[in-house]
C-alpha positions, 0 to 999 in steps of 0.5 A: 520658344520654337512653338511660339515663333512657329505660331507667329509665322503661321499667323503671318501666313494667315494674315498675308493670305487674307490681304492677298485675297482682299487686294487680288495680288500676290505679295512677293516680298515680306519686310519685317522691321523694328526690333523683331527683325533681329530674330533670325530664327523668326525671319526664317520661320516666316520665309518657310511658312509663307514661301516668300522672300523675307527682308529684315530691318531696319530695327530703327523703324519703330523709333524712326516712325515715332520721330516722323509721326511726332514731327508731323504732329509738331508740324501741325502745331507749328503751322497753327501757331505761326511758328514756321519761321522759328521751328522746323523739322527736316530729313536728309540723306548722308553722303556715301562713297558706296556705288548705288548698286551696292546700296540698293542691293543685298550682298552676302556678309553685308545684309539687307537695307543700307540706311543713311538717313538723318533727322533734325529738329531746328531752331531758326534764328531768323524767326527767333530774332523777330520775336525777340525784336533783336538784330542778329545781322547775317547770323539770322540766316543760320539755324541750330539743330538737334540731329539723329542719324543712322548709317550702314547695312542691315541685320541679316546678318548684323554687322558691326559697322552699322551705327547711329549718332546724335548731335548738335549742329549749326547750319544754313537756313535756306528758307530764310535765305530765299525770303531774303532774296525776294522769294515768296510763297505767294507764287507756286514756284516760290511756295514749292521752293520754300516747302522743299528747303524746309523739309529737306536737309542739304548736306555739307551746309552744317557744322556740328559735334556728334556722339557715336552711339556705337563706339561712345565717342564724340566727333566734330566739329565737322560732318557726321560721317565718321566711324572707327 
């Protein structure tokens, strides 16, 4: 096993040197993401072989990347089918009480790469009501979402407080609200506002129930920011 890991580290060094020659710049830090970042022996071999600082994590990078790629592809299909007012995907930050200097850094015993992201896929009642020719009243400004979140410090070393949750939530549909007060995508600022609030998830504007994949408990209704 040691021979395999040393061979991988040597290959990393060869590829790194080729990239540096190609771009004419020296790479100071190597980021290893995905499930392989949990192998601390490999991470150390890469650091020793390349002489560079190695930052490990997040291990969810593969899953998150797949989510984003699928969201982009789905977004193209949604736009092509004219369903932007009915189906949407968004990303947002989960609020944290930690100061920025801790979230952005590396601390002994905590590890690298503090993550606090949430990804949602939403069914917007405004567009759905029009397609069903139904009157929902003020409820048309709501959306129902499936959510995935990851929160905590990284993997070098791994610590038990990092966790992921999945859940369902009901929240405000800000693009529908903006259109309701007369904002239109026919102006540059209106289009910018609508696109921004379509893509970004705004904290504290949803309520839901969330299943913690770490301790296998449900939380809610409320904000998905709990861990015990």
